[in-house]
N, C-alpha and C positions, 0 to 999 in steps of 0.2 A: 167229834172224831176228826172231821175235816180240818177244823181250826188247829188242832194239835199237829197234824201232818204238815200243814202249811207253815206253821211256826218252826217246826223241826227243819223243814227244807230251807227256810230263810236263814236260820241260824247256821246251817251247814254251808250255805253259800257265803255268808259273811266270814266264817272261819276259814274258808278257802280263798278269800280275797276276791270273790266274784262280784260282790257288792261293795262299792266304795264305802269306807268308814267315814263317818263325820269327824272332822278334826276336833280334838278336845278344846275346851274353852281357852285354856292357857297356851295353846299352840300359837296364838297370835304373837306372842313374845318371841317365839323361836324363828318365825318366818324371816325376820330381817337378816339374820345371819345364815340360817340353815336352809332357807327356801320353804315354800308351802308344803312340799312333799318330802322334805329332808334332803333334797339334792341341791346343795349350795352351789351357787354360780361363782363364788369368790374362792380362790385357791387357799386363802388363809383360814377359812372356816370348813370344818370337816363335814362330809356328807354322812348323814345319820340314817338315811333311808336303808331299810333292809338289815340294819344291825340287829343283833339278838336283843329281845326285850329285856332279858335279865341283865345284860351288859349296860344298856341305856338306863335302866332303873338304878343299878348300883352306882353308875357314874353320877347321875343326878343327886342321889342321896349323899354321895361323897362330896360333891360340890356344896351341897346344903350344909353338911356337917363340918366343912373345912378340912376334910381328910384328903381331898383332891383340890389343889390350889390353882385357881385361874381367876384373874381379876375381872374378866368379862362374864364368866359363867356364874360366879358366886352370888352376885346380887339378884340374878334371875331365879336361881335355885333356892335361895334363902327362904322364901315364903311359900314354897310349894308343899302341899300336904302329901302324905304317902299315896293317897288315892289319885291325886293329880299327877304325881310322878308315874304311877302305874299306867294311867290312861295315856300319857304322853309316850311312854316306852312302847306300849302296845300299838299305838297308832303309827309311830315311825318305823317300828319293826315290820309292819305290814306294807310299807311303801316300797315301790320298785326302785332299786338303785339305777342311776343313769350314768 
């Protein structure tokens, strides 16, 4: 009983953003342009922190499929699986925009 309550509490804290999410494995590719937390320091790269997960997921899938054209993003998105895209979208959507 105690274990279930603790697990439920931890999951609620994670969903509220009170506990920092571990970056997905593929996020190391995103860091160079978008920053570790999605807050790019370079004006030519968009800040993706706090964007809606559904938007980020669709954008990555569109880059992967060639429906959204960008010569810099296409090579990075090309090999992402649906699960990796979902994890990246969830992670960056939960980051605080600066």
